C-alpha positions as CSV (number, residue, x, y, z in Angstrom):
1,M,-130.3,24.3,174.1
2,F,-126.8,24.2,173.1
3,E,-125.7,22.1,175.8
4,R,-128.5,19.4,174.9
5,I,-127.1,20.3,171.2
6,K,-123.3,19.5,172.2
7,H,-124.4,16.1,174.0
8,M,-126.1,15.0,170.9
9,L,-122.9,15.9,169.2
10,I,-120.7,13.6,171.3
11,K,-123.0,11.2,171.2
12,E,-123.0,11.0,167.1
13,F,-119.4,11.2,166.9
14,I,-118.8,8.6,169.3
15,Q,-121.3,6.4,167.7
16,V,-119.8,7.1,164.3
17,F,-116.6,6.3,165.1
18,R,-116.7,3.4,167.7
19,D,-115.9,1.0,165.0
20,P,-112.2,1.7,163.7
21,R,-113.1,0.4,160.3
22,M,-115.9,2.8,159.7
23,K,-113.0,6.0,160.0
24,L,-111.5,3.6,157.0
25,V,-114.8,3.6,155.2
26,I,-115.6,7.3,155.8
27,F,-112.4,8.6,154.8
28,G,-110.7,5.9,152.7
29,M,-113.1,4.9,150.6
30,P,-113.8,8.1,148.4
31,V,-110.3,8.8,147.8
32,L,-110.2,5.0,146.7
33,Q,-113.4,5.7,144.9
34,L,-111.8,8.7,143.0
35,F,-109.3,6.6,141.8
36,V,-111.5,4.1,140.5
37,F,-113.8,6.4,138.8
38,S,-111.2,8.7,137.4
39,Y,-109.3,6.2,135.8
40,A,-112.1,3.7,134.6
41,V,-114.9,6.6,133.6
42,N,-113.3,7.8,130.5
43,T,-114.4,8.5,127.3
44,D,-111.4,9.1,125.2
45,V,-111.1,7.1,122.6
46,K,-107.6,5.7,121.8
47,N,-105.5,2.5,120.5
48,I,-108.6,1.8,118.4
49,T,-107.6,-2.2,117.3
50,T,-108.0,-2.2,113.6
51,A,-107.9,-5.0,111.0
52,I,-106.9,-3.8,107.2
53,Y,-108.5,-5.6,104.2
54,D,-106.5,-4.2,101.4
55,G,-107.5,-5.4,98.0
56,D,-105.4,-2.9,96.0
57,H,-102.0,-3.0,97.5
58,S,-101.1,0.2,95.9
59,V,-99.1,3.2,96.8
60,M,-102.1,5.4,97.7
61,S,-103.9,2.8,99.5
62,R,-100.6,2.0,101.7
63,E,-100.6,5.7,102.0
64,L,-104.1,6.1,103.2
65,V,-103.9,3.5,105.8
66,A,-100.8,5.0,106.9
67,R,-102.8,8.2,107.5
68,F,-105.1,6.2,110.0
69,V,-101.9,4.5,112.0
70,N,-100.0,8.1,112.1
71,S,-103.2,9.6,113.6
72,G,-102.4,7.9,117.2
73,Y,-106.0,6.3,117.4
74,F,-105.9,3.6,115.3
75,Q,-103.8,0.2,116.3
76,V,-103.4,-2.3,113.4
77,T,-103.4,-5.7,114.9
78,D,-104.9,-7.9,112.0
79,T,-104.2,-8.0,108.2
80,I,-107.1,-9.7,106.4
81,T,-107.6,-11.2,102.9
82,E,-111.5,-12.6,102.9
83,D,-114.6,-11.4,104.0
84,R,-115.1,-14.6,106.3
85,Q,-111.8,-13.4,108.1
86,A,-113.5,-9.9,109.0
87,R,-116.5,-11.4,110.1
88,D,-114.6,-13.9,112.5
89,L,-112.5,-10.8,113.9
90,M,-115.8,-8.6,114.6
91,D,-117.7,-11.7,116.2
92,H,-115.0,-12.3,118.2
93,G,-114.9,-8.8,119.5
94,R,-111.1,-8.6,118.5
95,V,-111.1,-5.4,116.4
96,Q,-113.3,-2.4,116.9
97,A,-112.5,-1.0,112.9
98,I,-112.0,-2.8,109.8
99,L,-110.4,-0.6,106.9
100,H,-111.8,-2.3,103.4
101,V,-109.9,-0.7,100.0
102,N,-111.4,-2.1,97.0
103,P,-109.5,-3.5,94.0
104,G,-108.2,-0.6,91.4
105,F,-108.2,2.1,94.3
106,E,-105.2,4.0,92.7
107,N,-106.2,3.7,89.4
108,D,-109.8,4.9,89.6
109,L,-108.2,7.9,91.5
110,L,-105.8,9.0,89.1
111,A,-108.7,8.6,86.9
112,G,-110.5,11.3,88.6
113,K,-113.4,9.0,89.4
114,T,-115.0,9.0,93.1
115,V,-113.7,6.1,94.7
116,P,-115.5,4.2,97.7
117,F,-113.6,3.1,100.6
118,Q,-115.5,1.2,103.2
119,I,-115.0,1.5,107.2
120,I,-116.7,-1.2,109.3
121,V,-117.0,-0.5,113.0
122,D,-118.2,-2.6,116.0
123,G,-122.0,-0.7,117.0
124,T,-122.5,-2.2,120.2
125,N,-120.9,0.4,121.8
126,S,-122.6,3.6,119.8
127,N,-120.7,6.3,121.5
128,T,-117.2,4.5,120.9
129,A,-118.6,3.8,116.9
130,A,-119.7,7.4,116.6
131,V,-116.1,8.5,117.6
132,V,-114.5,6.0,115.3
133,L,-116.4,7.1,112.2
134,S,-116.0,10.9,113.0
135,Y,-111.9,10.2,113.3
136,S,-112.2,8.2,110.0
137,A,-114.1,10.9,108.1
138,R,-111.8,13.6,109.2
139,I,-108.7,11.3,107.8
140,V,-110.4,10.3,104.7
141,G,-111.6,13.9,104.3
142,Q,-108.0,15.4,104.7
143,F,-106.2,12.7,102.4
144,S,-109.4,13.2,99.8
145,Q,-108.8,17.1,99.8
146,E,-104.7,16.8,99.4
147,L,-105.6,14.4,96.2
148,L,-108.0,17.3,94.8
149,L,-105.3,19.9,95.4
150,R,-102.5,18.0,93.8
151,R,-104.6,17.2,90.8
152,T,-105.7,21.1,90.7
153,A,-102.3,22.1,90.9
154,R,-101.1,19.6,88.0
155,L,-104.0,21.0,85.5
156,R,-103.5,24.8,86.3
157,G,-99.4,24.5,85.9
158,A,-97.8,27.7,87.3
159,I,-101.2,29.2,87.1
160,P,-101.8,30.3,90.8
161,G,-105.3,28.9,92.1
162,P,-107.4,30.6,94.7
163,G,-106.7,30.9,98.3
164,Q,-107.6,28.1,100.9
165,I,-108.9,28.7,104.2
166,Q,-107.0,27.4,107.6
167,M,-109.3,26.5,110.1
168,Q,-107.6,27.4,113.5
169,T,-109.0,25.9,116.6
170,R,-108.8,26.6,120.2
171,A,-110.4,24.9,123.4
172,W,-111.0,26.7,126.1
173,F,-111.1,25.5,129.7
174,N,-109.8,22.1,128.9
175,E,-107.0,22.4,126.6
176,N,-106.2,19.0,125.5
177,L,-109.9,18.2,125.4
178,E,-109.1,15.4,128.7
179,S,-112.6,13.8,129.9
180,R,-110.5,13.2,133.1
181,Y,-111.2,16.7,133.9
182,F,-114.9,16.7,132.8
183,F,-115.7,13.7,134.7
184,I,-113.6,14.3,138.2
185,P,-115.6,17.1,139.1
186,G,-118.6,15.0,138.6
187,V,-117.2,12.3,140.7
188,I,-116.9,14.7,143.5
189,V,-120.3,15.5,143.4
190,I,-121.3,11.7,143.4
191,L,-119.1,11.0,145.9
192,L,-120.2,13.7,148.1
193,T,-124.1,13.0,147.8
194,L,-123.4,9.2,148.3
195,I,-121.5,9.6,151.5
196,T,-124.2,12.3,152.8
197,L,-127.1,10.3,151.9
198,Q,-125.9,6.8,153.6
199,L,-124.5,8.5,156.7
200,T,-127.8,10.4,157.3
201,S,-130.4,7.6,156.3
202,M,-129.1,5.3,158.7
203,A,-128.8,8.0,161.5
204,V,-132.9,7.8,162.9
205,V,-133.1,4.0,161.5
206,R,-129.9,3.1,163.6
207,E,-131.9,4.7,167.2
208,K,-135.0,2.4,166.2
209,E,-133.0,-0.6,165.6
210,L,-131.1,-0.2,169.1
211,G,-134.0,0.7,171.0
212,T,-132.7,4.2,172.1
213,M,-135.6,6.0,170.2
214,E,-138.0,5.9,173.0
215,Q,-135.2,7.2,175.4
216,I,-134.7,10.1,173.0
217,I,-138.3,10.9,172.6
218,V,-138.8,11.0,176.4
219,T,-136.1,13.6,176.6
220,P,-136.9,17.5,176.7
221,I,-134.7,17.6,173.1
222,R,-136.9,19.6,170.8
223,P,-137.1,18.6,166.7
224,H,-134.7,21.0,165.5
225,E,-132.4,20.4,168.3
226,F,-132.2,16.7,167.2
227,I,-132.0,17.6,163.3
228,L,-128.9,19.8,164.4
229,G,-127.2,17.1,166.6
230,K,-127.7,14.3,163.9
231,T,-126.5,16.5,161.0
232,I,-123.8,18.9,161.7
233,P,-121.4,15.5,162.3
234,F,-122.2,14.1,159.0
235,I,-121.7,18.0,157.7
236,L,-118.4,17.9,159.2
237,I,-117.1,14.6,158.1
238,A,-118.5,15.5,154.4
239,F,-116.3,18.5,154.2
240,V,-113.4,16.4,155.5
241,D,-114.0,14.2,152.6
242,V,-114.3,17.1,150.1
243,L,-110.9,18.1,151.2
244,G,-109.3,15.0,150.7
245,V,-110.7,14.4,147.1
246,M,-109.9,17.7,145.9
247,V,-106.2,17.3,147.1
248,V,-105.8,14.1,145.5
249,A,-107.8,15.5,142.3
250,K,-105.5,18.4,142.4
251,L,-101.9,16.9,143.2
252,W,-102.5,13.3,141.3
253,F,-104.7,14.3,138.5
254,G,-103.6,17.8,137.9
255,L,-107.5,19.0,138.0
256,P,-107.3,22.7,137.8
257,I,-109.3,24.7,140.3
258,R,-109.7,27.9,138.8
259,G,-112.2,29.6,141.0
260,S,-112.9,30.4,144.3
261,L,-113.0,27.6,147.1
262,A,-114.8,30.0,149.4
263,L,-117.7,30.2,146.7
264,F,-117.0,26.3,146.4
265,F,-117.6,25.4,150.0
266,L,-120.7,27.7,150.3
267,A,-122.3,25.9,147.5
268,C,-121.6,22.7,149.2
269,G,-123.1,23.8,152.4
270,I,-125.7,24.7,150.3
271,F,-126.0,21.4,148.6
272,L,-125.5,19.4,151.9
273,L,-129.0,21.1,153.0
274,T,-130.8,19.1,150.6
275,T,-128.8,15.6,150.7
276,L,-128.8,15.5,154.5
277,A,-132.7,16.3,154.4
278,V,-133.4,13.7,151.8
279,G,-131.5,11.3,154.1
280,L,-133.3,11.9,157.2
281,L,-136.4,11.6,155.5
282,I,-135.3,8.4,154.2
283,S,-134.6,7.3,157.7
284,T,-137.6,8.4,159.2
285,V,-139.8,6.2,156.7
286,S,-137.4,3.4,157.2
287,E,-137.8,0.7,160.1
288,T,-134.6,-1.2,159.3
289,Q,-131.7,0.0,158.0
290,Q,-131.7,-2.5,155.1
291,Q,-134.6,-0.6,154.1
292,A,-132.8,2.6,154.4
293,M,-130.1,1.5,152.0
294,M,-132.5,0.4,149.4
295,T,-134.2,3.5,149.7
296,T,-131.5,5.5,149.5
297,F,-130.4,3.5,146.3
298,F,-133.7,4.4,144.6
299,F,-133.2,7.7,145.0
300,F,-129.4,8.2,144.4
301,M,-129.8,6.3,140.7
302,P,-132.4,8.7,139.1
303,A,-130.7,11.4,140.7
304,M,-127.5,10.6,139.3
305,M,-128.7,9.7,135.8
306,L,-131.2,13.2,135.6
307,S,-127.9,15.4,137.0
308,G,-126.1,15.2,133.2
309,F,-123.5,13.5,134.7
310,V,-123.4,10.5,132.6
311,F,-125.9,11.5,129.6
312,P,-126.4,15.2,128.7
313,I,-130.0,16.8,129.8
314,A,-129.9,18.4,126.1
315,N,-130.5,15.0,124.5
316,M,-133.3,13.6,126.9
317,P,-137.0,14.1,126.1
318,K,-138.7,17.4,127.1
319,A,-140.5,15.7,130.0
320,I,-137.5,14.2,131.5
321,Q,-135.7,17.5,131.1
322,Y,-138.2,19.5,132.7
323,L,-138.0,16.6,135.5
324,T,-134.3,17.3,136.1
325,Y,-135.0,20.9,137.7
326,L,-136.4,19.1,140.6
327,D,-132.8,17.0,140.7
328,P,-130.1,19.2,143.0
329,L,-127.5,17.5,141.5
330,R,-128.0,19.2,138.1
331,Y,-127.1,22.5,140.0
332,F,-124.1,21.5,141.9
333,L,-122.7,20.0,139.1
334,V,-123.1,22.9,137.1
335,I,-121.4,24.9,139.9
336,V,-118.2,22.6,140.4
337,R,-117.4,22.3,136.9
338,G,-117.6,26.2,136.8
339,I,-115.9,26.9,139.5
340,F,-112.8,24.2,138.9
341,L,-112.9,24.9,135.0
342,K,-114.0,27.9,134.0
343,G,-112.9,29.8,137.5
344,V,-116.3,31.7,137.4
345,G,-117.7,33.6,140.3
346,F,-120.8,34.4,141.8
347,D,-122.2,36.6,139.1
348,V,-122.3,33.9,136.7
349,L,-123.5,31.0,139.2
350,W,-126.3,32.5,141.0
351,P,-128.7,30.9,138.7
352,Q,-127.7,27.5,140.1
353,M,-127.2,28.5,143.6
354,L,-130.8,30.1,143.7
355,P,-132.9,26.9,143.1
356,L,-130.4,24.9,144.8
357,L,-130.8,27.0,147.9
358,V,-134.6,26.8,147.3
359,I,-134.7,23.0,147.1
360,G,-132.5,22.7,150.3
361,V,-134.5,25.0,152.5
362,A,-137.6,23.2,151.4
363,S,-136.2,19.5,152.1
364,M,-134.8,20.7,155.1
365,A,-138.4,22.1,156.3
366,L,-140.1,18.7,155.1
367,A,-137.5,16.7,157.1
368,R,-137.9,19.1,160.1
369,Q,-142.1,18.6,159.9
370,R,-141.4,14.9,159.5
371,F,-139.5,15.0,162.8
372,R,-142.2,17.0,164.6
373,K,-144.6,14.1,164.1
374,T,-141.8,11.7,165.1
375,L,-140.3,13.3,168.2
376,V,-144.0,14.3,170.1
């Protein structure tokens, strides 16, 4: 048994690394993709291009505009005086926000009136627009509160007023709220899934296209030996890729790794049961490598969308939320973020690892059953 598996492993490694360019694709592309995804997938909203439409030109209007500029989020690029200019800037996408101050802004404030202040945002990107409106509401609310306190102080004179509540905030696990720390663990999961799916989905199809499948069938090799011979090389390759990506994530991007690496690699092994089994199933039902690539794509895209990597699962419809329980990426993503960012252990992560193990064992059993029918 071990001798047959050994020869299968030697054959697979020779076949995978026969082309020198394949080494670059397997070991170089994951690191390159990590750089691309980590810099590109970023939800931090900064340097919001902003136009100012100040119809009052007063001290208070300039003070309010200065609050926006000094916040570090808004970058004033244009000053306009007509509505037509505002529409033109928005239509051409030159600005993301317009601050509109009406005439009489300062006089109405000094008279104690409620004064409107308009903020126009580009809503084509709803997420960015929501963040811009949140920033704006916070700046305007703080400015309005300070004006109210000044007015109250003048009316009261020297009589002390009621105390104030000062909110103190603290973010755990990601102190600076950098989206990069949230997305990089997800990128590691996505890359691991994509690499193992692509490599294993080609494994059996390649034998069919090269005409060597018939030769394997007539050998005394058993289905489970065939599976081990096909999957072990890709398991080793996947772990090497994970190590390389983790080193880059730690040294270049400063990603904290607060938990146990042993627990992380244990979870990786459980997760690989699923991805390798799915890849082998795809390989058995496909006749050509092109079919295998397309089938891999149709599995990978829904799995990624339902994992919570891009969209929060809580925001999905109830029926879709139940469907995500069948997605192994959902569980592994929670495990990786829990180990890297929170530093939690098995006592916290076992509710994620148990269903992941069940899905992995079931997927591998199904793959073995399929190979039993193939290798007769």
